KOLMI-61973 format. One record per residue: residue number from 1; residue in one letter; chain; x, y, z of N, C-alpha, C in turn. Coordinates in nm, 3 decimals. Last residue first. Layout:
<sites>
SITE, NUM, A, A, X, Y, Z, X, Y, Z, X, Y, Z
...
</sites>
This chain:
<sites>
SITE, 213, X, A, 8.317, 8.696, 9.853, 8.335, 8.664, 9.710, 8.374, 8.524, 9.693
SITE, 212, X, A, 8.312, 8.759, 10.116, 8.184, 8.763, 10.042, 8.201, 8.720, 9.902
SITE, 211, X, A, 8.536, 8.787, 10.265, 8.476, 8.667, 10.256, 8.360, 8.643, 10.184
SITE, 210, X, A, 8.598, 9.074, 10.267, 8.673, 8.963, 10.198, 8.634, 8.845, 10.172
SITE, 209, X, A, 8.454, 9.342, 10.285, 8.395, 9.220, 10.293, 8.461, 9.101, 10.224
SITE, 208, X, A, 8.625, 9.560, 10.234, 8.501, 9.574, 10.305, 8.449, 9.432, 10.379
SITE, 207, X, A, 8.798, 9.451, 10.049, 8.848, 9.478, 10.176, 8.735, 9.514, 10.274
SITE, 206, X, A, 8.672, 9.436, 9.784, 8.681, 9.327, 9.869, 8.723, 9.358, 10.028
SITE, 205, X, A, 8.670, 9.630, 9.608, 8.560, 9.639, 9.690, 8.567, 9.536, 9.807
SITE, 204, X, A, 8.875, 9.580, 9.447, 8.872, 9.695, 9.532, 8.777, 9.694, 9.619
SITE, 203, X, A, 8.786, 9.350, 9.300, 8.895, 9.328, 9.410, 8.897, 9.476, 9.499
SITE, 202, X, A, 8.605, 9.488, 9.122, 8.569, 9.377, 9.206, 8.649, 9.360, 9.319
SITE, 201, X, A, 8.775, 9.671, 8.973, 8.661, 9.722, 9.076, 8.636, 9.614, 9.178
SITE, 200, X, A, 8.927, 9.453, 8.836, 8.987, 9.550, 8.929, 8.883, 9.613, 9.021
SITE, 199, X, A, 8.700, 9.374, 8.686, 8.772, 9.280, 8.769, 8.861, 9.383, 8.881
SITE, 198, X, A, 8.632, 9.607, 8.518, 8.541, 9.544, 8.603, 8.597, 9.432, 8.725
SITE, 197, X, A, 8.871, 9.644, 8.372, 8.823, 9.733, 8.461, 8.726, 9.675, 8.586
SITE, 196, X, A, 9.056, 9.327, 8.382, 8.973, 9.433, 8.315, 8.943, 9.539, 8.434
SITE, 195, X, A, 9.417, 9.250, 8.457, 9.260, 9.259, 8.471, 9.195, 9.363, 8.406
SITE, 194, X, A, 9.690, 9.261, 8.379, 9.592, 9.215, 8.256, 9.446, 9.213, 8.301
SITE, 193, X, A, 9.803, 9.359, 8.614, 9.830, 9.428, 8.498, 9.729, 9.385, 8.385
SITE, 192, X, A, 9.803, 9.135, 8.794, 9.696, 9.242, 8.799, 9.701, 9.347, 8.695
SITE, 191, X, A, 9.815, 8.816, 8.633, 9.868, 8.932, 8.685, 9.788, 9.041, 8.698
SITE, 190, X, A, 9.569, 8.548, 8.662, 9.644, 8.636, 8.594, 9.694, 8.750, 8.677
SITE, 189, X, A, 9.349, 8.415, 8.803, 9.459, 8.347, 8.764, 9.554, 8.405, 8.652
SITE, 188, X, A, 9.143, 8.564, 8.946, 9.148, 8.539, 8.783, 9.244, 8.469, 8.717
SITE, 187, X, A, 9.175, 8.508, 9.222, 9.047, 8.506, 9.178, 9.010, 8.488, 9.017
SITE, 186, X, A, 9.473, 8.456, 9.261, 9.357, 8.370, 9.316, 9.210, 8.374, 9.241
SITE, 185, X, A, 9.572, 8.668, 9.123, 9.606, 8.531, 9.070, 9.489, 8.425, 9.126
SITE, 184, X, A, 9.467, 8.898, 9.239, 9.453, 8.893, 9.102, 9.468, 8.735, 9.050
SITE, 183, X, A, 9.547, 8.856, 9.504, 9.416, 8.844, 9.484, 9.382, 8.826, 9.332
SITE, 182, X, A, 9.846, 8.891, 9.446, 9.776, 8.772, 9.491, 9.640, 8.752, 9.481
SITE, 181, X, A, 9.816, 9.168, 9.395, 9.884, 9.086, 9.299, 9.824, 8.947, 9.327
SITE, 180, X, A, 9.698, 9.308, 9.632, 9.623, 9.297, 9.492, 9.694, 9.200, 9.417
SITE, 179, X, A, 9.694, 9.149, 9.949, 9.739, 9.237, 9.838, 9.692, 9.210, 9.707
SITE, 178, X, A, 9.656, 8.823, 10.018, 9.684, 8.961, 10.079, 9.758, 9.047, 9.982
SITE, 177, X, A, 9.443, 8.557, 10.033, 9.530, 8.650, 9.945, 9.530, 8.771, 10.012
SITE, 176, X, A, 9.275, 8.362, 10.173, 9.447, 8.355, 10.193, 9.502, 8.472, 10.114
SITE, 175, X, A, 9.028, 8.438, 10.079, 9.087, 8.310, 10.036, 9.252, 8.322, 10.044
SITE, 174, X, A, 9.054, 8.796, 10.096, 8.972, 8.675, 10.081, 9.073, 8.555, 10.050
SITE, 173, X, A, 9.213, 9.008, 10.125, 9.133, 9.014, 10.009, 9.051, 8.881, 9.991
SITE, 172, X, A, 9.388, 9.221, 10.330, 9.343, 9.077, 10.314, 9.213, 9.102, 10.233
SITE, 171, X, A, 9.654, 9.458, 10.279, 9.521, 9.427, 10.309, 9.476, 9.282, 10.251
SITE, 170, X, A, 9.937, 9.498, 10.183, 9.893, 9.446, 10.345, 9.765, 9.399, 10.343
SITE, 169, X, A, 9.967, 9.644, 9.953, 10.028, 9.513, 9.978, 9.993, 9.428, 10.096
SITE, 168, X, A, 9.804, 9.872, 10.001, 9.748, 9.771, 9.894, 9.832, 9.637, 9.907
SITE, 167, X, A, 9.975, 10.004, 10.191, 9.816, 9.964, 10.232, 9.771, 9.855, 10.146
SITE, 166, X, A, 10.197, 10.050, 10.078, 10.201, 9.969, 10.202, 10.056, 9.935, 10.220
SITE, 165, X, A, 10.106, 10.217, 9.865, 10.175, 10.096, 9.842, 10.163, 9.995, 9.946
SITE, 164, X, A, 10.003, 10.432, 10.017, 9.912, 10.371, 9.934, 9.971, 10.199, 9.886
SITE, 163, X, A, 10.260, 10.534, 10.110, 10.125, 10.488, 10.203, 10.039, 10.379, 10.131
SITE, 162, X, A, 10.381, 10.610, 9.889, 10.438, 10.506, 9.994, 10.324, 10.463, 10.062
SITE, 161, X, A, 10.201, 10.790, 9.800, 10.232, 10.694, 9.700, 10.281, 10.594, 9.789
SITE, 160, X, A, 10.223, 11.004, 9.991, 10.094, 10.936, 9.958, 10.104, 10.809, 9.893
SITE, 159, X, A, 10.545, 10.969, 10.153, 10.464, 11.024, 10.058, 10.340, 10.954, 10.043
SITE, 158, X, A, 10.614, 11.012, 10.499, 10.591, 10.932, 10.400, 10.518, 11.002, 10.300
SITE, 157, X, A, 10.605, 11.204, 10.713, 10.737, 11.147, 10.696, 10.750, 11.049, 10.552
SITE, 156, X, A, 10.372, 11.300, 10.753, 10.457, 11.390, 10.753, 10.592, 11.336, 10.686
SITE, 155, X, A, 10.214, 11.075, 10.777, 10.164, 11.171, 10.664, 10.265, 11.293, 10.648
SITE, 154, X, A, 10.304, 10.972, 11.015, 10.322, 10.901, 10.890, 10.312, 10.997, 10.778
SITE, 153, X, A, 10.196, 11.147, 11.192, 10.334, 11.124, 11.178, 10.381, 11.071, 11.059
SITE, 152, X, A, 9.916, 11.067, 11.160, 9.980, 11.214, 11.152, 10.113, 11.217, 11.127
SITE, 151, X, A, 9.949, 10.810, 11.231, 9.881, 10.854, 11.107, 9.929, 10.977, 11.064
SITE, 150, X, A, 9.994, 10.805, 11.499, 10.082, 10.747, 11.409, 10.046, 10.798, 11.269
SITE, 149, X, A, 9.769, 10.941, 11.611, 9.914, 11.007, 11.635, 10.002, 10.933, 11.512
SITE, 148, X, A, 9.565, 10.743, 11.545, 9.563, 10.884, 11.492, 9.702, 10.949, 11.500
SITE, 147, X, A, 9.655, 10.527, 11.690, 9.636, 10.516, 11.554, 9.647, 10.648, 11.489
SITE, 146, X, A, 9.649, 10.621, 11.951, 9.783, 10.592, 11.903, 9.759, 10.586, 11.753
SITE, 145, X, A, 9.365, 10.629, 11.953, 9.445, 10.755, 11.980, 9.596, 10.728, 11.924
SITE, 144, X, A, 9.314, 10.367, 11.952, 9.252, 10.461, 11.830, 9.332, 10.582, 11.834
SITE, 143, X, A, 9.432, 10.276, 12.189, 9.465, 10.218, 12.056, 9.421, 10.321, 11.945
SITE, 142, X, A, 9.248, 10.420, 12.373, 9.399, 10.450, 12.355, 9.456, 10.386, 12.245
SITE, 141, X, A, 8.984, 10.331, 12.317, 9.021, 10.447, 12.283, 9.173, 10.466, 12.274
SITE, 140, X, A, 8.997, 9.974, 12.178, 9.018, 10.097, 12.299, 9.045, 10.230, 12.241
SITE, 139, X, A, 8.966, 9.703, 12.047, 8.898, 9.819, 12.016, 8.887, 9.918, 12.156
SITE, 138, X, A, 9.267, 9.535, 11.907, 9.187, 9.575, 12.045, 9.104, 9.702, 12.007
SITE, 137, X, A, 9.449, 9.479, 11.728, 9.320, 9.499, 11.676, 9.194, 9.509, 11.795
SITE, 136, X, A, 9.750, 9.648, 11.772, 9.695, 9.552, 11.787, 9.540, 9.587, 11.735
SITE, 135, X, A, 9.988, 9.829, 11.530, 9.920, 9.825, 11.650, 9.826, 9.693, 11.647
SITE, 134, X, A, 10.145, 9.841, 11.280, 10.204, 9.866, 11.413, 10.123, 9.822, 11.531
SITE, 133, X, A, 10.007, 9.778, 11.058, 10.149, 9.730, 11.071, 10.201, 9.764, 11.206
SITE, 132, X, A, 9.718, 9.838, 11.094, 9.780, 9.696, 11.050, 9.930, 9.667, 11.050
SITE, 131, X, A, 9.738, 10.099, 11.185, 9.677, 9.979, 11.268, 9.736, 9.851, 11.223
SITE, 130, X, A, 9.855, 10.224, 10.974, 9.917, 10.242, 11.094, 9.858, 10.137, 11.199
SITE, 129, X, A, 9.667, 10.166, 10.764, 9.817, 10.128, 10.755, 9.877, 10.116, 10.901
SITE, 128, X, A, 9.443, 10.308, 10.874, 9.446, 10.156, 10.843, 9.579, 10.101, 10.849
SITE, 127, X, A, 9.535, 10.570, 10.846, 9.489, 10.507, 10.993, 9.512, 10.340, 10.987
SITE, 126, X, A, 9.550, 10.584, 10.563, 9.669, 10.598, 10.640, 9.634, 10.543, 10.799
SITE, 125, X, A, 9.280, 10.563, 10.491, 9.369, 10.454, 10.457, 9.507, 10.453, 10.539
SITE, 124, X, A, 9.079, 10.626, 10.797, 9.151, 10.673, 10.660, 9.237, 10.560, 10.631
SITE, 123, X, A, 8.798, 10.551, 10.966, 8.942, 10.552, 10.949, 8.991, 10.568, 10.807
SITE, 122, X, A, 8.534, 10.564, 11.017, 8.593, 10.696, 11.021, 8.747, 10.689, 10.999
SITE, 121, X, A, 8.228, 10.402, 10.915, 8.343, 10.410, 10.924, 8.432, 10.542, 10.948
SITE, 120, X, A, 7.951, 10.359, 10.868, 8.036, 10.422, 10.758, 8.183, 10.410, 10.793
SITE, 119, X, A, 7.844, 10.234, 11.106, 7.826, 10.181, 10.962, 7.923, 10.225, 10.864
SITE, 118, X, A, 7.870, 10.185, 11.439, 7.922, 10.256, 11.333, 7.912, 10.179, 11.204
SITE, 117, X, A, 7.608, 10.209, 11.693, 7.698, 10.129, 11.618, 7.768, 10.222, 11.491
SITE, 116, X, A, 7.425, 10.357, 11.842, 7.521, 10.273, 11.906, 7.595, 10.189, 11.818
SITE, 115, X, A, 7.301, 10.575, 11.720, 7.275, 10.440, 11.674, 7.326, 10.327, 11.767
SITE, 114, X, A, 7.439, 10.823, 11.796, 7.270, 10.805, 11.787, 7.227, 10.658, 11.756
SITE, 113, X, A, 7.682, 10.763, 11.857, 7.598, 10.839, 11.970, 7.459, 10.805, 11.947
SITE, 112, X, A, 7.792, 10.659, 11.628, 7.780, 10.585, 11.742, 7.691, 10.625, 11.857
SITE, 111, X, A, 7.728, 10.865, 11.450, 7.653, 10.734, 11.432, 7.658, 10.656, 11.550
SITE, 110, X, A, 7.899, 11.074, 11.560, 7.758, 11.086, 11.571, 7.682, 10.975, 11.545
SITE, 109, X, A, 8.147, 10.934, 11.473, 8.119, 10.951, 11.615, 7.956, 10.969, 11.645
SITE, 108, X, A, 8.131, 10.927, 11.205, 8.141, 10.801, 11.270, 8.088, 10.816, 11.423
SITE, 107, X, A, 8.125, 11.215, 11.149, 8.025, 11.125, 11.100, 8.013, 11.000, 11.185
SITE, 106, X, A, 8.388, 11.266, 11.253, 8.277, 11.318, 11.317, 8.126, 11.258, 11.281
SITE, 105, X, A, 8.546, 11.108, 11.089, 8.547, 11.079, 11.219, 8.412, 11.133, 11.271
SITE, 104, X, A, 8.508, 11.243, 10.836, 8.479, 11.105, 10.841, 8.469, 11.057, 10.995
SITE, 103, X, A, 8.609, 11.506, 10.877, 8.448, 11.468, 10.857, 8.408, 11.342, 10.880
SITE, 102, X, A, 8.870, 11.444, 10.945, 8.783, 11.512, 11.050, 8.622, 11.482, 11.011
SITE, 101, X, A, 9.071, 11.217, 10.883, 8.966, 11.267, 10.796, 8.874, 11.321, 10.903
SITE, 100, X, A, 9.417, 11.207, 10.899, 9.312, 11.182, 10.973, 9.195, 11.270, 10.893
SITE, 99, X, A, 9.630, 11.240, 10.721, 9.619, 11.113, 10.793, 9.502, 11.106, 10.858
SITE, 98, X, A, 9.537, 11.500, 10.597, 9.665, 11.473, 10.658, 9.689, 11.356, 10.754
SITE, 97, X, A, 9.347, 11.502, 10.279, 9.370, 11.510, 10.420, 9.504, 11.474, 10.455
SITE, 96, X, A, 9.373, 11.459, 10.000, 9.346, 11.607, 10.060, 9.355, 11.613, 10.210
SITE, 95, X, A, 9.389, 11.209, 9.918, 9.484, 11.292, 9.874, 9.456, 11.446, 9.922
SITE, 94, X, A, 9.164, 11.088, 10.046, 9.306, 11.046, 10.063, 9.401, 11.150, 10.038
SITE, 93, X, A, 8.886, 11.116, 10.014, 8.964, 11.246, 10.041, 9.112, 11.205, 10.074
SITE, 92, X, A, 8.789, 10.855, 10.002, 8.771, 10.931, 9.876, 8.856, 11.075, 9.899
SITE, 91, X, A, 8.843, 10.557, 10.090, 8.910, 10.688, 10.151, 8.904, 10.787, 10.040
SITE, 90, X, A, 8.724, 10.323, 9.989, 8.769, 10.337, 10.137, 8.805, 10.478, 10.186
SITE, 89, X, A, 8.609, 10.352, 9.735, 8.557, 10.265, 9.825, 8.599, 10.290, 9.969
SITE, 88, X, A, 8.761, 10.534, 9.613, 8.632, 10.550, 9.594, 8.560, 10.465, 9.696
SITE, 87, X, A, 9.006, 10.416, 9.632, 8.996, 10.540, 9.710, 8.863, 10.577, 9.705
SITE, 86, X, A, 8.997, 10.187, 9.468, 9.005, 10.180, 9.609, 8.970, 10.298, 9.693
SITE, 85, X, A, 8.950, 10.298, 9.218, 8.839, 10.242, 9.284, 8.859, 10.212, 9.434
SITE, 84, X, A, 9.203, 10.436, 9.193, 9.076, 10.515, 9.174, 8.959, 10.432, 9.241
SITE, 83, X, A, 9.364, 10.204, 9.186, 9.382, 10.296, 9.293, 9.259, 10.390, 9.289
SITE, 82, X, A, 9.266, 10.067, 8.951, 9.228, 9.987, 9.075, 9.273, 10.108, 9.208
SITE, 81, X, A, 9.350, 10.247, 8.742, 9.200, 10.242, 8.769, 9.177, 10.150, 8.908
SITE, 80, X, A, 9.610, 10.230, 8.779, 9.558, 10.357, 8.812, 9.406, 10.342, 8.838
SITE, 79, X, A, 9.785, 9.924, 8.883, 9.689, 9.995, 8.772, 9.623, 10.113, 8.838
SITE, 78, X, A, 10.102, 9.942, 8.994, 9.945, 9.927, 9.038, 9.887, 9.999, 8.925
SITE, 77, X, A, 10.353, 9.983, 8.952, 10.307, 9.877, 8.875, 10.158, 9.848, 8.914
SITE, 76, X, A, 10.434, 10.209, 9.122, 10.425, 10.221, 8.984, 10.372, 10.102, 8.902
SITE, 75, X, A, 10.428, 10.074, 9.369, 10.317, 10.158, 9.338, 10.323, 10.166, 9.195
SITE, 74, X, A, 10.522, 9.724, 9.356, 10.562, 9.860, 9.360, 10.431, 9.946, 9.321
SITE, 73, X, A, 10.383, 9.436, 9.555, 10.411, 9.516, 9.403, 10.436, 9.664, 9.447
SITE, 72, X, A, 10.413, 9.106, 9.685, 10.439, 9.265, 9.687, 10.458, 9.319, 9.565
SITE, 71, X, A, 10.223, 8.861, 9.700, 10.337, 8.901, 9.587, 10.329, 9.058, 9.602
SITE, 70, X, A, 10.096, 8.596, 9.885, 10.120, 8.737, 9.884, 10.242, 8.754, 9.784
SITE, 69, X, A, 9.910, 8.409, 10.103, 9.937, 8.410, 9.941, 9.977, 8.563, 9.919
SITE, 68, X, A, 9.992, 8.265, 10.393, 9.941, 8.380, 10.329, 9.974, 8.368, 10.188
SITE, 67, X, A, 10.097, 8.007, 10.490, 9.964, 8.037, 10.526, 9.891, 8.150, 10.437
SITE, 66, X, A, 10.264, 7.799, 10.237, 10.266, 7.918, 10.337, 10.111, 7.946, 10.374
SITE, 65, X, A, 10.409, 7.711, 9.929, 10.382, 7.683, 10.058, 10.384, 7.809, 10.157
SITE, 64, X, A, 10.375, 7.580, 9.603, 10.370, 7.709, 9.689, 10.315, 7.687, 9.818
SITE, 63, X, A, 10.514, 7.472, 9.293, 10.450, 7.436, 9.435, 10.456, 7.574, 9.501
SITE, 62, X, A, 10.615, 7.547, 9.056, 10.571, 7.410, 9.062, 10.479, 7.397, 9.188
SITE, 61, X, A, 10.643, 7.790, 8.811, 10.604, 7.769, 8.952, 10.548, 7.619, 8.955
SITE, 60, X, A, 10.917, 7.790, 8.599, 10.776, 7.767, 8.606, 10.748, 7.736, 8.751
SITE, 59, X, A, 11.195, 7.807, 8.525, 11.142, 7.913, 8.596, 10.978, 7.905, 8.621
SITE, 58, X, A, 11.321, 7.575, 8.430, 11.254, 7.657, 8.316, 11.189, 7.792, 8.391
SITE, 57, X, A, 11.344, 7.429, 8.666, 11.475, 7.504, 8.597, 11.430, 7.590, 8.481
SITE, 56, X, A, 11.051, 7.529, 8.873, 11.147, 7.441, 8.776, 11.259, 7.512, 8.729
SITE, 55, X, A, 11.028, 7.670, 9.199, 11.005, 7.678, 9.063, 11.092, 7.573, 8.986
SITE, 54, X, A, 10.851, 7.725, 9.499, 10.933, 7.626, 9.424, 10.911, 7.618, 9.273
SITE, 53, X, A, 10.790, 7.943, 9.758, 10.777, 7.911, 9.627, 10.888, 7.837, 9.572
SITE, 52, X, A, 10.667, 8.035, 10.045, 10.774, 7.975, 9.985, 10.733, 7.923, 9.858
SITE, 51, X, A, 10.481, 8.345, 10.078, 10.492, 8.206, 10.078, 10.636, 8.158, 10.022
SITE, 50, X, A, 10.574, 8.629, 10.292, 10.521, 8.569, 10.171, 10.546, 8.413, 10.161
SITE, 49, X, A, 10.516, 8.891, 10.509, 10.521, 8.750, 10.493, 10.480, 8.700, 10.354
SITE, 48, X, A, 10.710, 9.178, 10.449, 10.585, 9.114, 10.461, 10.621, 8.964, 10.431
SITE, 47, X, A, 10.955, 9.340, 10.630, 10.940, 9.242, 10.518, 10.814, 9.172, 10.547
SITE, 46, X, A, 11.000, 9.693, 10.685, 10.930, 9.559, 10.724, 10.919, 9.482, 10.608
SITE, 45, X, A, 11.105, 9.917, 10.623, 11.222, 9.808, 10.642, 11.112, 9.681, 10.681
SITE, 44, X, A, 10.920, 10.099, 10.635, 10.962, 10.088, 10.502, 11.055, 9.960, 10.502
SITE, 43, X, A, 10.849, 10.144, 10.901, 10.768, 10.067, 10.826, 10.818, 10.007, 10.693
SITE, 42, X, A, 11.040, 10.305, 11.013, 11.069, 10.169, 11.036, 10.979, 10.090, 10.934
SITE, 41, X, A, 10.933, 10.552, 11.014, 11.017, 10.499, 10.912, 11.055, 10.372, 10.908
SITE, 40, X, A, 10.788, 10.581, 11.254, 10.714, 10.538, 11.142, 10.797, 10.511, 11.019
SITE, 39, X, A, 10.869, 10.438, 11.558, 10.922, 10.542, 11.430, 10.864, 10.482, 11.327
SITE, 38, X, A, 10.604, 10.362, 11.792, 10.739, 10.356, 11.705, 10.762, 10.426, 11.599
SITE, 37, X, A, 10.559, 10.535, 12.095, 10.523, 10.514, 11.956, 10.647, 10.475, 11.886
SITE, 36, X, A, 10.661, 10.676, 12.324, 10.649, 10.517, 12.328, 10.592, 10.474, 12.202
SITE, 35, X, A, 10.674, 10.960, 12.296, 10.806, 10.874, 12.295, 10.799, 10.733, 12.304
SITE, 34, X, A, 10.398, 11.013, 12.285, 10.463, 11.031, 12.178, 10.589, 10.943, 12.167
SITE, 33, X, A, 10.250, 10.966, 12.518, 10.258, 10.869, 12.426, 10.359, 10.869, 12.311
SITE, 32, X, A, 10.303, 11.198, 12.688, 10.294, 11.086, 12.735, 10.320, 10.962, 12.633
SITE, 31, X, A, 10.244, 11.415, 12.506, 10.384, 11.410, 12.573, 10.401, 11.273, 12.636
SITE, 30, X, A, 9.991, 11.358, 12.445, 10.088, 11.354, 12.345, 10.230, 11.348, 12.400
SITE, 29, X, A, 9.861, 11.409, 12.687, 9.869, 11.277, 12.630, 9.968, 11.246, 12.519
SITE, 28, X, A, 9.905, 11.678, 12.725, 9.974, 11.584, 12.821, 9.970, 11.430, 12.745
SITE, 27, X, A, 9.763, 11.780, 12.506, 9.883, 11.787, 12.510, 9.961, 11.708, 12.615
SITE, 26, X, A, 9.473, 11.690, 12.582, 9.560, 11.654, 12.464, 9.701, 11.663, 12.458
SITE, 25, X, A, 9.458, 11.836, 12.813, 9.443, 11.688, 12.812, 9.514, 11.630, 12.682
SITE, 24, X, A, 9.482, 12.080, 12.731, 9.578, 12.069, 12.830, 9.579, 11.871, 12.832
SITE, 23, X, A, 9.271, 12.093, 12.551, 9.405, 12.110, 12.488, 9.491, 12.072, 12.607
SITE, 22, X, A, 9.052, 12.053, 12.727, 9.073, 11.958, 12.620, 9.205, 11.981, 12.548
SITE, 21, X, A, 9.058, 12.295, 12.871, 9.084, 12.169, 12.943, 9.111, 12.054, 12.847
SITE, 20, X, A, 9.013, 12.504, 12.689, 9.138, 12.477, 12.732, 9.168, 12.359, 12.829
SITE, 19, X, A, 8.744, 12.396, 12.604, 8.855, 12.407, 12.500, 9.006, 12.404, 12.568
SITE, 18, X, A, 8.623, 12.447, 12.855, 8.627, 12.320, 12.800, 8.724, 12.305, 12.680
SITE, 17, X, A, 8.648, 12.735, 12.878, 8.708, 12.626, 12.970, 8.719, 12.496, 12.933
SITE, 16, X, A, 8.510, 12.797, 12.678, 8.649, 12.833, 12.665, 8.719, 12.754, 12.769
SITE, 15, X, A, 8.264, 12.714, 12.743, 8.323, 12.688, 12.621, 8.463, 12.696, 12.614
SITE, 14, X, A, 8.217, 12.871, 12.968, 8.219, 12.717, 12.982, 8.281, 12.656, 12.855
SITE, 13, X, A, 8.201, 13.131, 12.846, 8.319, 13.114, 12.957, 8.345, 12.965, 12.969
SITE, 12, X, A, 7.976, 13.105, 12.691, 8.116, 13.130, 12.643, 8.221, 13.100, 12.725
SITE, 11, X, A, 7.804, 13.071, 12.899, 7.812, 12.954, 12.799, 7.947, 12.984, 12.722
SITE, 10, X, A, 7.801, 13.309, 13.026, 7.829, 13.205, 13.100, 7.860, 13.104, 13.004
SITE, 9, X, A, 7.699, 13.470, 12.828, 7.840, 13.486, 12.882, 7.885, 13.386, 12.948
SITE, 8, X, A, 7.457, 13.393, 12.812, 7.549, 13.373, 12.694, 7.671, 13.375, 12.730
SITE, 7, X, A, 7.338, 13.462, 13.062, 7.334, 13.311, 13.020, 7.458, 13.270, 12.899
SITE, 6, X, A, 7.347, 13.744, 13.042, 7.448, 13.652, 13.143, 7.457, 13.505, 13.124
SITE, 5, X, A, 7.417, 13.899, 12.736, 7.320, 13.822, 12.836, 7.395, 13.738, 12.920
SITE, 4, X, A, 7.611, 14.187, 12.732, 7.586, 14.041, 12.687, 7.502, 13.982, 12.777
SITE, 3, X, A, 7.451, 14.499, 12.645, 7.525, 14.409, 12.736, 7.503, 14.258, 12.688
SITE, 2, X, A, 7.504, 14.723, 12.383, 7.419, 14.636, 12.453, 7.504, 14.554, 12.523
SITE, 1, X, A, 7.599, 15.072, 12.398, 7.644, 14.944, 12.352, 7.565, 14.837, 12.445
</sites>
């Protein structure tokens, strides 16, 4: 029986040690951060900021006051064409991953190491929901780790449809419009259900560059 080469044997031992050390660090971090993270179920009770609207006695909108334009919409009322366009632009593997896209994170990490910047992004829609509802926008490893933990927990406790609804009602789409319903009114002056496929696709591409339109 052939003997294992000493260098190969040493490499295997070092790999096992690295995996063991990484597992210990990950476990310790989970035990430390876990109790400090918010309960993801609370996200369903969050009331998004909407403008003050004044209507006439006939129900016609007279005036609207507020920093943000937003009209929350239920998932069942969101056009499927818009959902498909958003997923194609933001998170193509949304319905197959469990909150974290390992392929996307690996690609983003390699880009960071080789070019010093990230162009493609590694955040899933679930991770964006965790960040937008619970976390600050500071760029630190601790915040990113919290984002990952919250995303994994969110995928266990919420449905994909609930996560998408939260995302679509929260995202900024330019010109003070937050969420697809507000964007439909701002850009096209009509409810989202009346938008054409081209108009839906245009709005779906705005999260990456909301000031470009």
